[in-house]
N, CA, C and O atoms as a GROMACS GRO file, in nm:
protein
  268
    1MET      N    1   9.613  11.065  11.469
    1MET     CA    2   9.648  10.930  11.442
    1MET      C    3   9.577  10.865  11.333
    1MET      O    4   9.466  10.816  11.357
    2PRO      N    5   9.626  10.858  11.216
    2PRO     CA    6   9.550  10.789  11.104
    2PRO      C    7   9.532  10.652  11.143
    2PRO      O    8   9.614  10.588  11.209
    3TYR      N    9   9.414  10.606  11.095
    3TYR     CA   10   9.373  10.465  11.108
    3TYR      C   11   9.328  10.408  10.962
    3TYR      O   12   9.239  10.466  10.900
    4VAL      N   13   9.384  10.309  10.918
    4VAL     CA   14   9.347  10.243  10.786
    4VAL      C   15   9.299  10.120  10.825
    4VAL      O   16   9.358  10.059  10.915
    5ASN      N   17   9.181  10.065  10.762
    5ASN     CA   18   9.132   9.938  10.779
    5ASN      C   19   9.109   9.878  10.649
    5ASN      O   20   9.022   9.919  10.572
    6ILE      N   21   9.193   9.771  10.623
    6ILE     CA   22   9.189   9.706  10.480
    6ILE      C   23   9.113   9.574  10.502
    6ILE      O   24   9.151   9.494  10.588
    7ARG      N   25   9.000   9.548  10.419
    7ARG     CA   26   8.944   9.424  10.427
    7ARG      C   27   8.967   9.353  10.304
    7ARG      O   28   8.961   9.406  10.193
    8ILE      N   29   8.998   9.210  10.330
    8ILE     CA   30   9.017   9.144  10.216
    8ILE      C   31   8.969   9.007  10.257
    8ILE      O   32   8.965   8.974  10.375
    9THR      N   33   8.927   8.913  10.142
    9THR     CA   34   8.889   8.795  10.173
    9THR      C   35   9.001   8.713  10.207
    9THR      O   36   9.112   8.741  10.161
   10ARG      N   37   8.984   8.607  10.287
   10ARG     CA   38   9.060   8.521  10.346
   10ARG      C   39   9.079   8.407  10.251
   10ARG      O   40   9.013   8.304  10.263
   11GLU      N   41   9.174   8.424  10.152
   11GLU     CA   42   9.204   8.346  10.046
   11GLU      C   43   9.367   8.338  10.024
   11GLU      O   44   9.417   8.350   9.912
   12GLY      N   45   9.430   8.319  10.123
   12GLY     CA   46   9.578   8.311  10.106
   12GLY      C   47   9.661   8.416  10.092
   12GLY      O   48   9.760   8.388  10.025
   13ALA      N   49   9.654   8.546  10.136
   13ALA     CA   50   9.724   8.655  10.137
   13ALA      C   51   9.851   8.606  10.232
   13ALA      O   52   9.832   8.567  10.348
   14THR      N   53   9.974   8.614  10.174
   14THR     CA   54  10.092   8.569  10.258
   14THR      C   55  10.113   8.683  10.380
   14THR      O   56  10.068   8.796  10.366
   15ALA      N   57  10.174   8.648  10.481
   15ALA     CA   58  10.234   8.748  10.558
   15ALA      C   59  10.307   8.852  10.499
   15ALA      O   60  10.294   8.970  10.531
   16ALA      N   61  10.395   8.805  10.401
   16ALA     CA   62  10.476   8.896  10.341
   16ALA      C   63  10.396   9.022  10.250
   16ALA      O   64  10.434   9.137  10.232
   17GLN      N   65  10.282   8.959  10.204
   17GLN     CA   66  10.200   9.052  10.134
   17GLN      C   67  10.120   9.152  10.223
   17GLN      O   68  10.096   9.267  10.186
   18LYS      N   69  10.082   9.101  10.337
   18LYS     CA   70  10.004   9.172  10.427
   18LYS      C   71  10.106   9.289  10.484
   18LYS      O   72  10.067   9.405  10.497
   19ALA      N   73  10.236   9.250  10.515
   19ALA     CA   74  10.337   9.342  10.559
   19ALA      C   75  10.361   9.445  10.442
   19ALA      O   76  10.378   9.562  10.474
   20GLN      N   77  10.363   9.411  10.322
   20GLN     CA   78  10.367   9.505  10.216
   20GLN      C   79  10.243   9.596  10.210
   20GLN      O   80  10.260   9.712  10.173
   21LEU      N   81  10.138   9.560  10.237
   21LEU     CA   82  10.002   9.631  10.242
   21LEU      C   83  10.029   9.756  10.361
   21LEU      O   84  10.027   9.877  10.338
   22ILE      N   85  10.049   9.698  10.471
   22ILE     CA   86  10.089   9.774  10.584
   22ILE      C   87  10.173   9.895  10.560
   22ILE      O   88  10.134  10.009  10.582
   23ARG      N   89  10.307   9.858  10.506
   23ARG     CA   90  10.410   9.960  10.462
   23ARG      C   91  10.356  10.065  10.360
   23ARG      O   92  10.374  10.187  10.369
   24GLY      N   93  10.284   9.997  10.258
   24GLY     CA   94  10.224  10.083  10.140
   24GLY      C   95  10.123  10.179  10.197
   24GLY      O   96  10.127  10.297  10.163
   25ALA      N   97  10.031  10.135  10.284
   25ALA     CA   98   9.942  10.222  10.335
   25ALA      C   99  10.005  10.353  10.419
   25ALA      O  100   9.980  10.472  10.406
   26THR      N  101  10.086  10.291  10.499
   26THR     CA  102  10.144  10.395  10.600
   26THR      C  103  10.230  10.491  10.509
   26THR      O  104  10.220  10.612  10.532
   27GLN      N  105  10.314  10.447  10.405
   27GLN     CA  106  10.370  10.551  10.322
   27GLN      C  107  10.293  10.638  10.243
   27GLN      O  108  10.333  10.753  10.226
   28LEU      N  109  10.184  10.596  10.192
   28LEU     CA  110  10.090  10.659  10.125
   28LEU      C  111  10.040  10.776  10.206
   28LEU      O  112  10.038  10.888  10.154
   29LEU      N  113  10.000  10.760  10.328
   29LEU     CA  114   9.958  10.869  10.429
   29LEU      C  115  10.062  10.963  10.441
   29LEU      O  116  10.043  11.084  10.432
   30ALA      N  117  10.188  10.904  10.466
   30ALA     CA  118  10.300  10.990  10.473
   30ALA      C  119  10.331  11.098  10.346
   30ALA      O  120  10.346  11.219  10.358
   31ASP      N  121  10.336  11.024  10.233
   31ASP     CA  122  10.355  11.110  10.111
   31ASP      C  123  10.253  11.202  10.086
   31ASP      O  124  10.280  11.321  10.065
   32VAL      N  125  10.117  11.153  10.087
   32VAL     CA  126  10.012  11.248  10.039
   32VAL      C  127   9.955  11.347  10.138
   32VAL      O  128   9.907  11.456  10.103
   33LEU      N  129   9.962  11.302  10.273
   33LEU     CA  130   9.905  11.392  10.383
   33LEU      C  131  10.008  11.436  10.484
   33LEU      O  132   9.978  11.508  10.580
   34GLY      N  133  10.131  11.391  10.458
   34GLY     CA  134  10.226  11.441  10.552
   34GLY      C  135  10.215  11.386  10.700
   34GLY      O  136  10.259  11.443  10.799
   35LYS      N  137  10.151  11.268  10.698
   35LYS     CA  138  10.133  11.210  10.831
   35LYS      C  139  10.258  11.137  10.872
   35LYS      O  140  10.339  11.086  10.794
   36ASP      N  141  10.265  11.138  11.001
   36ASP     CA  142  10.394  11.067  11.084
   36ASP      C  143  10.372  10.919  11.064
   36ASP      O  144  10.261  10.874  11.095
   37PRO      N  145  10.464  10.840  11.015
   37PRO     CA  146  10.433  10.686  10.997
   37PRO      C  147  10.432  10.632  11.140
   37PRO      O  148  10.376  10.525  11.162
   38ARG      N  149  10.491  10.700  11.237
   38ARG     CA  150  10.498  10.629  11.375
   38ARG      C  151  10.369  10.650  11.446
   38ARG      O  152  10.354  10.598  11.557
   39SER      N  153  10.270  10.727  11.388
   39SER     CA  154  10.144  10.730  11.449
   39SER      C  155  10.024  10.658  11.368
   39SER      O  156   9.907  10.646  11.406
   40THR      N  157  10.074  10.620  11.264
   40THR     CA  158   9.970  10.552  11.151
   40THR      C  159   9.950  10.412  11.190
   40THR      O  160  10.046  10.335  11.197
   41VAL      N  161   9.811  10.370  11.220
   41VAL     CA  162   9.770  10.234  11.241
   41VAL      C  163   9.700  10.183  11.125
   41VAL      O  164   9.609  10.242  11.068
   42VAL      N  165   9.753  10.053  11.089
   42VAL     CA  166   9.690   9.973  10.978
   42VAL      C  167   9.629   9.847  11.033
   42VAL      O  168   9.704   9.780  11.104
   43VAL      N  169   9.504   9.801  11.012
   43VAL     CA  170   9.443   9.686  11.064
   43VAL      C  171   9.412   9.613  10.917
   43VAL      O  172   9.369   9.675  10.820
   44ILE      N  173   9.437   9.492  10.916
   44ILE     CA  174   9.390   9.405  10.812
   44ILE      C  175   9.285   9.308  10.847
   44ILE      O  176   9.319   9.217  10.923
   45ASP      N  177   9.161   9.310  10.805
   45ASP     CA  178   9.077   9.228  10.847
   45ASP      C  179   9.037   9.121  10.725
   45ASP      O  180   8.987   9.162  10.620
   46GLU      N  181   9.063   8.988  10.747
   46GLU     CA  182   9.044   8.897  10.674
   46GLU      C  183   8.887   8.826  10.675
   46GLU      O  184   8.845   8.772  10.777
   47ILE      N  185   8.825   8.831  10.578
   47ILE     CA  186   8.686   8.794  10.586
   47ILE      C  187   8.664   8.646  10.498
   47ILE      O  188   8.695   8.636  10.379
   48ASP      N  189   8.614   8.555  10.565
   48ASP     CA  190   8.575   8.452  10.486
   48ASP      C  191   8.490   8.474  10.378
   48ASP      O  192   8.384   8.534  10.397
   49PRO      N  193   8.525   8.425  10.245
   49PRO     CA  194   8.451   8.456  10.126
   49PRO      C  195   8.311   8.420  10.142
   49PRO      O  196   8.224   8.486  10.084
   50ASP      N  197   8.281   8.319  10.217
   50ASP     CA  198   8.106   8.285  10.234
   50ASP      C  199   8.043   8.404  10.300
   50ASP      O  200   7.925   8.428  10.274
   51ASN      N  201   8.118   8.493  10.396
   51ASN     CA  202   8.073   8.600  10.456
   51ASN      C  203   8.084   8.739  10.386
   51ASN      O  204   8.062   8.843  10.448
   52TRP      N  205   8.121   8.735  10.254
   52TRP     CA  206   8.132   8.858  10.165
   52TRP      C  207   8.054   8.841  10.048
   52TRP      O  208   8.076   8.747   9.972
   53GLY      N  209   7.962   8.926  10.027
   53GLY     CA  210   7.876   8.908   9.902
   53GLY      C  211   7.857   9.036   9.840
   53GLY      O  212   7.883   9.141   9.899
   54PHE      N  213   7.809   9.031   9.714
   54PHE     CA  214   7.757   9.145   9.638
   54PHE      C  215   7.683   9.090   9.532
   54PHE      O  216   7.700   8.975   9.490
   55ALA      N  217   7.591   9.183   9.481
   55ALA     CA  218   7.510   9.136   9.368
   55ALA      C  219   7.416   9.016   9.405
   55ALA      O  220   7.370   8.943   9.317
   56GLY      N  221   7.392   8.999   9.522
   56GLY     CA  222   7.302   8.891   9.584
   56GLY      C  223   7.383   8.759   9.584
   56GLY      O  224   7.316   8.656   9.590
   57GLU      N  225   7.507   8.749   9.578
   57GLU     CA  226   7.586   8.621   9.583
   57GLU      C  227   7.688   8.629   9.690
   57GLU      O  228   7.735   8.740   9.713
   58THR      N  229   7.725   8.532   9.753
   58THR     CA  230   7.857   8.525   9.821
   58THR      C  231   7.973   8.531   9.730
   58THR      O  232   7.960   8.497   9.612
   59THR      N  233   8.088   8.574   9.779
   59THR     CA  234   8.209   8.563   9.702
   59THR      C  235   8.249   8.446   9.646
   59THR      O  236   8.291   8.439   9.530
   60THR      N  237   8.237   8.334   9.738
   60THR     CA  238   8.256   8.189   9.713
   60THR      C  239   8.162   8.158   9.590
   60THR      O  240   8.212   8.092   9.498
   61GLU      N  241   8.036   8.197   9.583
   61GLU     CA  242   7.958   8.148   9.468
   61GLU      C  243   8.002   8.220   9.346
   61GLU      O  244   8.011   8.156   9.241
   62ARG      N  245   8.032   8.350   9.349
   62ARG     CA  246   8.089   8.416   9.223
   62ARG      C  247   8.214   8.354   9.171
   62ARG      O  248   8.233   8.331   9.052
   63ARG      N  249   8.285   8.334   9.252
   63ARG     CA  250   8.432   8.286   9.204
   63ARG      C  251   8.401   8.139   9.142
   63ARG      O  252   8.458   8.105   9.038
   64LYS      N  253   8.307   8.051   9.211
   64LYS     CA  254   8.287   7.933   9.130
   64LYS      C  255   8.226   7.934   8.995
   64LYS      O  256   8.246   7.845   8.912
   65ALA      N  257   8.150   8.037   8.977
   65ALA     CA  258   8.086   8.068   8.854
   65ALA      C  259   8.164   8.163   8.751
   65ALA      O  260   8.117   8.208   8.647
   66GLY      N  261   8.291   8.183   8.799
   66GLY     CA  262   8.382   8.260   8.715
   66GLY      C  263   8.350   8.414   8.700
   66GLY      O  264   8.388   8.479   8.602
   67ARG      N  265   8.281   8.466   8.800
   67ARG     CA  266   8.252   8.599   8.817
   67ARG      C  267   8.353   8.673   8.902
   67ARG      O  268   8.338   8.793   8.924
   0.00000   0.00000   0.00000
């Protein structure tokens, strides 16, 4: 059973966009690895931008600074 975990910042991805991600990831596993879509699990975690950081800054800080 394939398991895909997609992590994105919580900044307004719509339900339709998330559904498209789930369909796309499922189809990719079917196309590339021959996995049965009925057994593929996709989970989307939405992380607050204040809780996601890199290069020593939160995503919120980086976006405010235009990075």
